N, C-alpha and C positions, 0 to 999 in steps of 0.2 A: 504493499500499499504506500501511496506517496508521503503521507505524514500523519501523525497522530499527536494531539495535544490533549493533556488532561489537567484538571484543576482539582485541587483538594482544599476543602475548607476545614478549619480546625473546628473541633466541636467538643463540648463536655457532656453531650447527650448520649444516652444508652443506645438510642435508635440511630443507626446510620444506614444510608442508601448509597449504592453505587449504581449510576445510571449511564447508559450509553445514548448519546444524542446523535442520531444519524441525519446528515444533511441531505438535501436533494442534489442532483446532478448540476443544478444551476446556481447552487449556493456554495458556501465553503465552511470548512470547520472552524476558521478563525472568527468569522462574523457571528457564528452560533456560539462559540466559546465566550465572546464578549457579551453576547446577550444573556447567556446562561449565568454568566459571572455576576450579573446585576441583579439576579432574582434573590429575594429575601429567604433562602433555604440553605442554612449554614451547615446542615448535617448531610448534604448530598455532595458526593464526589462525581463531578461530570467528566465523562470521557467523550471526546469528539473526534472520531476518526474521519479521514478523508478516503473516499472510494478510489480503487485504481482506474486508469484510463482505459477505455475500451471503445470500440464502435458502437454506436446506438442507432438502431433502425429508425426511430422516430425523428433522429436528426439526420437523415439521409445517409447514415453510415459513418458520420463524422465523428472521430475519436474525442471523447470527453470523459470527465470523471463521472462514473456511474456505477451503481451498486449491482446493476443487472441490465441485460438488453430489454428494451420495451418498444413496441410499436404503436400502443395505444394505452393511454393512462385510464383504463376503465376495468370494471370487473369482468368485462366480456373479452378483453384483449388477450392475445397470445401470452402464455406465461413461460418465462425463461426459468424453468425449474432449477436447472443446474446452476445459473447465476445466482438465483435466490438462496438456494441452499448454501453456496460458497460465502455469500454475504452474511447470511444467519450464523454460520460457523465462525466466521471471523469475529462477528460481534459477541458471540457466546465465548469465544476464547479470550477476548479482551476482559470479560467479566469472571472468568474462571479462576483467577489467582486472587480474588478478594477473599478475605476471611470468612469463615462459615456463618458468623453471626451478623453478616451485613446483607441487608435485603437487595435484591438485584432487580433493575428495571431497565427497560428499553423504550426510547421514544425517538421519533423522527418526523421530518417535514418532506412532504411531496413523495419522491421516490424512496426516501429514507423512511417515510411513514409505512410505504408498502413493505418495506424490509422489516420494519418492526411488527407489523400484523402477520407477516410470514413467520416470524420468530415465535410469535404468540401461538400460532397453529402447530409449529413443530414442537414447542414446549408441551402443549396440551396433548399432543399425539404421542409425545415421548421419543420422537425421531424425525429426521429430516425426510424429505421426500424420497431420497435414495435409500432410506432404511437405516442409515447410521443413527445411532442413538443420540438424542439431544442432551448436552452435557450439564446444564445449569437448571436451577429453579427459579422462575421469574415471579416476582411479587407485583408488577405494574408494567402496563404497556400503553403508550401514548402515540396517537396518530394526528398529526396536523396536516390538513389539506391532502390527504393521501387516499388510497384506494386498497381493496383487499385483493391480493393475488390469489391464484388456485381456488377461487371462490366455488367452482363447480364441484370440487372433490371434497371440500371442507366437511360437509355434513357427514358423509360416509366415514371419514377418518375419526371424527368425535364419536360416531357410533360403534366403532370397532372394538372398544373395550370400555369397561367400567372406570378404569383408571383415566382414561382420556376424558370421559365425560365429567369425572370429578375434577380433573384439573381445569377443563373449559369452565365449569360452573363457578369456580372459586377465584379465577384470575381477573383482577381489576383492569378494565380497559377504558381509556378515555380517547373519544374521537371528536375532533373539532373541524369545523368546515365553514368557509365563507360561502354565502349564497350567490356571490357574484364571482366565484372562481372561474377564471377563463382558461385554465390549464387542465385541472382535474375537476370536472363538473361537480356541482353540489348534489346532483342526483346520484353520482357514484359514491359520494359520501354516505348518502342515505342508503343506497343499496348495500354497501359495505356493512353498514350497521345491521340492516336486516338479515344478511347472510349470517353474520356473526351469532345474532340472537337465536335465529332458527337452528343454528348448529350447537346451541347449548351454552353460549358465552353470555350468560345472564348478568354478570356483574358489570355492566357496560353502562357508560354514560356518553351520550351524544350532545353536542352543543353547536348550534348554529349561530352565524354572525352575519346581520343585514348589512349589505353593501361591501363586505370584505371579499377582496380577490385572492390571488395566489400569493400571499404574504401573511405576516403575522402583525398583531397590534397589541397595545399594552393590556386591553380588556381580555384578550385570548390568553395572554401569559399569566394574567392574574388568576384567571380560571384554573390554569395548569398548576399554579402554586397552590390555590385553595384544595384542589382535588388531591394532589400529592400529600399535603397536610392531613387532609381528612382520612384518605385511604390507608396511608402508611404511618401516621401518628408522628410526622415529622413537624417540628416546630418552624414557624416562621418568624422572622425579625420584625419588630415593631417599627 
């Protein structure tokens, strides 16, 4: 991978969280690091990796930083399962060295959000699409302006075992989407939520933002902070 940047906030609290924030192919780890650095969540260690450079079909095959190949940013698009698995494995490996008492979470924006939701599905299923075991336990997943890859096979995977259904039932997921998103349509945010819920992911929150395009705003980031604080018991700075 091109670069990886992490930030560790000092904390005296018993509850700590290590979270990977996965940027889109059009964003960068540095700008997301700066944004996350400003959030009032002192107990969270943010890890902001940068994807490898690869040809992307939706950009006419032009090489750019991307977590997987994509030709359509929708739940109905072709799924690059090999690329999705590789990215989910890389993200899991970044978190695998954290102490056992630290809660682990994954969040992302746009293509990074799709990678985060794929990671959620792999965790619940207990393995990647390739069949290799998923190595870590997730406590939270956040999707900003993203979509759910491999949606057509998700329900059958969750129904494949009682353990998969139990993990899906208990995993907190937050999806946020702007109604004016011109890159990943708001409808795909809604459909992603519906696919997740119908597949057993019931610990799920969906938030919509009027007038919001394919970017973030302070209101959305404040909702992320409130959700993390509520779901994981992480204190916020006043």
